[in-house]
N, C-alpha and C positions, 0 to 999 in steps of 0.2 A: 334337492338341487340338481339342475340340469348339468350335463357333462361339461359343457364349455365353461359354465360358472365354476364348477369344481376345479377344472384345469387352471382357470385364472387364479383361484384362491391358492392352489398348490404352488403355482409359479411365483406368486407373491411371497409365500412363506420361504421358498428357496432363495429368492432375491434378498429377503430381509434377514435370513440367517436363522429361521425357525423351522427346519425341515422335520423335526420330531413332531411338531404340531400338525404338519401336513400329513405325516404317516397316520396319526391318530384320527384325523378328519376323514381320510380315505377309508380306513378300516371301518369307521362308524358308518360311512356311506354304503359300504359293501354289506354290512349287517342290516342296514335299514332298507336299502333299495335292491339288494341282490344284483347289483350291476357290476359285472367283471371289469369294466373300464376303470372302476375305482381302484381295483387291485393293481392295474397297470400303473396308475398314478402313484399308488403307495410304493410300488417298486422304484419309480423314479425318485421319490423322496428318500427311500432307503438307500439307494445308490448315493444320493447327495450326502447322507450322513456317513457313508463308509461302511454301512452294514450290508455288505455285498451278498452274503449268503441269504439273509432275510429278503433282500431285494429279488434275488433269483426265485425264492419260494413264492413270493407274492405274484411275480410276473407269470410264473408257470401255472399257478392256480388260476389266475385270470385268463390266461390263454386257453386253458382246458375248458373253461366255462363260457368263453366268448361265443356269441351266436350272430354277430353282425360285424361289418367291416370296421366300424369305428373302434369297437372294443378289441377286435383281433389285432388291428394295426398298433394301437398303443401298447397292448400287452406284449406283442411280438417285438416291438422296438425296445421295450423295457427288458425283455429277456436278453436281447443282444447287449444293451447297455450294462446290465448287471454283470454279464460275463466278462466285461472289460475290467472288473475288479475282483470277481470271484474265480480264483484259479481252478477250482474244481468243476466249474460249470461248463457245459457244452451247449452253445447256443444253436447248433444245428443250422437250419435254414430260416431261423426266426428273422434275421435281419433282412434277408431277401423278401420274405413274406411281407414285412412291414413296408419295405421300399416300394414293392409293386402296388400295394394298396394305396399308398400315398401318391404314387405317380398317376393313378387313375382318378384321384379325388379332386374336389374343388379347393384349390390351395388358397383361395381368398377367404375361406371360412376359418375362424380362429381354431377350432378343434383340429382341423387338418394341418394348419400352419404350425400349431404346437407339436403335433405328432411328427411332422416333418423335421422340426428341430431335433427331437429326440432321436430320430433315425440318423440325422447328420452327426449328432454328438456321439452316437454309438460307433459310427464309422471313424470319427475323428479320434476318439480315445483308443480305438483299436489300431490307430496309425495307418488307416486305409485312406490316404489322402485323395486319391482319384475318385473313390466312391463318395467321399464327403463332398468334393467339388461337384460331382455329377448331381447329387441330391439337391444342392443349393443353386444349381445353374439357372433354372428357369424362374422368371419373376412371376408373382411378387415374392421376395424373400420373406421368411418368417418374421423378421424384425419389422417389416413394413406393416404386416397384418396386425401385429401386436403393438404397434406404435402407441406410446403413451403409457404402456404398462411398464412397471419397474424391471421386469424380466427381459424386456426387448433388447437391452444392451448386451445381455449374455448371448443372444442370438447373433448379434453383430460380432461379438468376441469370437464366436465359433468361426466366422468367416475370416477374421484377421489371423487366427491361429493356423487355419489350414493354408492360407497364403504363405505365412512365415515358415511353417514347417515343411512346406513344399519347396522352399528356397526362393519363392517369388517375393522377395523383400520389398521391391518397388510397389508391387500390387498391395502388399500388406500396409505399406505406408499410406497409400491412397485411401485405405479404409479407416485410418485412424480418426479422421475428422468426423465421419458419420458415427463412429463409435462414441466419440466424445459428446456428440450432439444427442445421442440416445440415452446417456446415463442421467439418472435423476440426481440433481445437485444435493449434496449432503448425505446421500445414501452410502452404504458400505461398499457398493459396487464401484464407487469412484476409486477405491483402493485396487480392485481387480483391474480396472481400466489402466491405472498407473502401472501395474505389473505387465500388462500387455504392451503398453507403450515401451516399457523397458526391454521387452523381448524384441520388438521391432528395432529399437535402437541398437541392441546388442548384435543382432544379426546384420544390421547395417553398418557395424563397425564403430558406433558412436560411444566410445568408452566414457566420456564425460557425461553424456546423457544417461547412461546406465548408472553411473555413480550417483547422480542426482536422484534418479528414480528409485534407488534402493531404499530411500527413506520411507516409502509406503509400507515397508515391512513392519514399521512401528505401530501401524494401525491394526495389525492382525493379532488376535488374542494369543497369549502365551501357549495355550492349548487350542490349536485350531479346531473349529466347530464342524466344518463341513467341506464339501468339494470346492467352494469358493475360497475359503481360508487356505486350504492346502494348495489350491491352484495358484493363488497369489505367490506363495513361498516357492513353489516349484518353478513357476515362470521366472521369478527373480533369480533362482538358481541357474536356470538355462541362460538367462541374460548375462549373468556373471561369467559363466563358462565361456560364452561367446567372445568375451573380451579378455579372456585369460586369467580371470580372478577366481582360481580354484578354491581358495580358502573361504571366500564369501559364499561361493556356491555350496560348499560342504555345510556351512552353518545354516543356510536356508533349507537345505535338504533335511538336516537333522531336526529342525523345527517342524517341518511339514509331517514327518513320520511319527507315528504313535510309539514306535519301538525301533529296535535295531534292524528289523526287517521291513520297516515302513509299511506295515500291514494295512493301515487305513487308507493308503494311497491306491490309485488305480494300478493295474499291472505295469503299464508303460512307465508311469512315474516311479514305481518301485524299482524297475529295472534301470532306468536312466539315473535315478537317485543313487542307487548302489554303485553304478559305474562312476558317478561323480565322487563318491566317497573313496572308491578304489583309486581313482586318479589322484585325489588329494593325498592319499597315503603314499603313492608312488612319488609324487612331487616332494614329499617329505622323506624320501628314501627309506620308507618303512615297509619292507617286503612282507613282514609278518602281518601287519595291519591290513595291507592290501590283500593278502591271502584270506584273511578273515572276511573281508567284504566280498571277495569273490565267492567264498563258500556260501554266503547268503544269497548271492545272485544265482548260483548253481541250482538253487531250489526252483527257479523259474525256467531252467533249461528244458527245451522241448515244447514250450508254450509258443504258439505262433506270434503272439504280440511281443514276446521278450527275446526270441531266439537270436535276432541280429545283435542285440545288446550283449547277450551272453558271449557270443562268438568274439565280439570286439573286446570285451573285458578280458577274456582268456588271452587274446592277442597282446593286450597291454601288459598283462602280467608276464607272459612269455618273453616279451621284448625286454622288460626290466630284469628278468632273470637271466638274460643273455642268450636266449634261444630265438635268434632272428628268423630262422627258417620256419619255425612253428608260427611265429607272429605273422609272417607274410601269408602263410596258408590260411590261418584263421581269419585274419583281417580281409583277405580277398574273398573268402566265403561270405563274410558279413556284408561286403559291398554288393556281391551278386544278389543276395536275398533282399537287401534293402532296395536295390534298383528294381527288382521284379515287383516289389510292393509299393513303389512310388515314394519311398521314405527318403527324400532328397537330402534332408539335413543329416541323415545317418550315412548316406552314400559319401558325402563330403568328409565326415569324421573317419569313415573307414579308409577312404583313399589316402588321407593324410597319414593314417597309421601305417598303411602299406608302405608309403614313401619313407617314413621314419625307419621301418624295418629294413628297407632296401638300403638306406644310408648306413645302417649298422652293418650291412653286408658289403659295404663299400661300392655299392652300385649307384654311384652318384648320378650318372647320366640318366638311368632309368627313373630314379626318384625325381630328378629335375624335370624330365619330360612329363611325368605323371602330374606333378603339381602345376606345371604350366598349363596343361590341358584342363585341369580342374578349375583353375581361376579364370580361364577364358570364359567358361560357362557361367561361373558364379558372378563375375563382374557384370555380365550382361543383365542379370536380374537384381542387382543391388545387394547381393549377399556378401558384403565386404568382410564379414567375420571369417569366411573361408580363406580369403587372401591373408588375413592376419595370421591365422593358424598355419597356413601353408608356408608363409614367409618365415615364421619362427622355426618351423621344422627344417627348412632348407638352409637357414642361416648357420646351422651347425656344420655344414659342409663348406662354408665360405662362399656360397653362391647366393644370388638374389633372384627373385621373380622379376619378370619384365614389369614396368610400371603399367598402370591402367591407361590404355590408349585413350587420349583425349582428356586425361585427368589434369593436365597442366602442371603448374608450379607445385600444387599441393601433394603430388605423388612423387616428387623428386627428392632424393637425398640432398644433404647440404652440399656435398661434393658435386653432384649432378647439376644442382642449381648454379654453382660457381662456374662450371663448364658452359652451361647455357648462356649465362651472362657474357662470358668471354666470346662465345660464338656470335652473339648478337652485337658485340662490340667490334666485330670484323676480324678477330684473330683466327689464324689458321691452326691446324692441329699441332704443328711444330712449335708455334708460339705459345699455345696453351700448355703443351707438355713442359716447355722450359719454365714457364711462369709458375706452374703448380707442382713442379718436380715429379712429373708422371712420365711414363713411357708413352710414345705416340699410340701404341696399341691400346693402352688403357684409356687414353683420351677418346679414341675412335669408339670404344665400347660405351663410354659415357655419352658420346654424341648420339649414338643410335638409340639409347634409352631416353634421351631428351626428346628426340624427334618422335619416338613412340608416344611419350607422355603428352605431346601436343597434337598427336594424330596426324602428323605430316611426314612426308618422305624426303624433303629437302630443306636446306637452310633458308631459302627464300620463303618456303611454306612456314617455317618457324617465325620469321619476321612478320608474316601476314597474320599468324595466329596470335602473336603478342601485340601487334599493332603499334600505335604511337608510343607506347611505353618501352618499346624495344630499343630505341636510340635517343641520343641527345638531339634536341631541336637544332636545326641549322638551316640557313637560307641556301637555296640552290639556284643555279642559272635557269632562266626561263626557257621553256620549250614551245614549239608550235602546238596548236590545239591537237593535231593528230599525234604528235610525239608524246604529248601529255597523256593522251588516251592510252597509247601503247605502254608508256611507263607505268601507269596506274595498274594495268592488267598484269604486267610482268611482276610488279611488286606484290600483287595479290596471289602470285604463284602460278599463273597461267603459262602454258607452253606456247611456243610460236604458233603451232597449229591451232590451239584454242583461241589465241588472240585473233588470228586471221579469220576464223569462223565467226567470232563475236562482233568484229567491226567491219566485216565484209570486204577484206582485201586478200591478196595472195600471201602465202607463207614467205615468198621472196621479198614482198613488200614489207612484211613485219621484220624480217632479218635486216633489211636496209635501215628501217627506223631504229631498231635496237642498236645497230652499229653507230648510227649518228648520235644517239643519246649517250652512248659510252664516251664518244669523243667530246661531246658538248659538256658532259659532267666530269670528264677526265678520270674515269674509273675503268677498271679492267675486267669486270665480270658482271653477270646478271645479278649475283648476290650483292655486289657493291652498288649496282644500279638501284636495287630494291632498298638497300640501306639509305641511299641518298634520297630516294623518293619519300621514305618514311620519316627521315629527318626533316625534310621540308614540310611534310604534313604536320609533324609535331610543332614546328615553328609557327604554323598557321593556326594551330588550335588555341 
């Protein structure tokens, strides 16, 4: 069989859940044809099974025998991929060798597109997000070349995962539709796609969506067969963690692992899975159990894939044990290493942990600033799970994060919404304070959060953002055409200078028109003018 045909068969077996058959077919092809590329494909299938040491052996044997670029590339990529699960393996420069060969190849050919996917997956599972993104940056992407093949959806899944784990949740959401289009209806990969959707929902802060998506776990065999089955469960675990459901995350993690060390999982899934179990133990106030999970995680200490997780887990345990100073030091180191490696989802976890430790040291201001800075970045990319976790951490100090700028009613608390409605009704700070039994200072703080939530700086801007729903409909005295034009622009939040520029008159002329409108409508401020204009607009609607 030709190489591309063998690759197609192997990928089909991996998609259908029969990787052991793929290993046997590849070893038979090696015996029959003496083609080292078959050993590279055997290594890919071995990795899929979780037989990481065997995968390393196949890939290294193939790489040693390879005499052409195609065989060298797939075997080198497989060496790198196997090392993502084989703790004892040192991939050396294998990944770079494969990447360089792929970069020089014709990526429209199925062989090279498939090899390119393996190169990307090897970087992805090593949590090298920037490398993964760079490999997949140029069209055509592997999924397009393999369109119609059942494995193509896994190639799209790789793209979605790298976007989500890089913190680019909006980008990941945009890839969900192509991923759904690529899956073969009725195949087991529909379950995988469901778990990836859950991941995106979790990172996007959609707790209800995650709860609904968790049902796909029922389609995974009680004993997971391979990388796909274990991947479904671990992605669901990460989704649950993102929305604060530690107990469910722990259940999914234990199902994914073959034993207490999660030895059939990749190194990063082992590390993150053990951190989940440690966190669940700490949530249950069981320091002894947490120490046991930490001991298992310590076996991965020093490995470049797991180091950030080990540091963070040590920080969690130190904080729970009352050593906030050690927790700050360890969590800060984890953030620094994660940032250097482009592991944005881990940067966020580490920053939140540093803030929790700062709060334990009563450094409320520092923790508050840290979390505010963090959510400013995460809000911009749709990574709403960061805001949820940061908000929960800060709540312990009695403080709250600023609302998402432009988020509107949805991001306001019940009290803030009450204040917003009072502002829109024309009440001033003193009136609101008296009506709600609050201090004027507290009302002003609420007003600033309301304005931020609607992305405006003024009460007139708030009226314009809410529109006709802001006020009760009411007829208003008629104005001249020019006055009507000025009133509409003022109600839209324009300054006098902006109104003047827009309608082509002087600022003094605008001031005169505004003064005349105030008299005509018997109101005392621009805000009241805007309310009257919107009330009339509502009456006309």
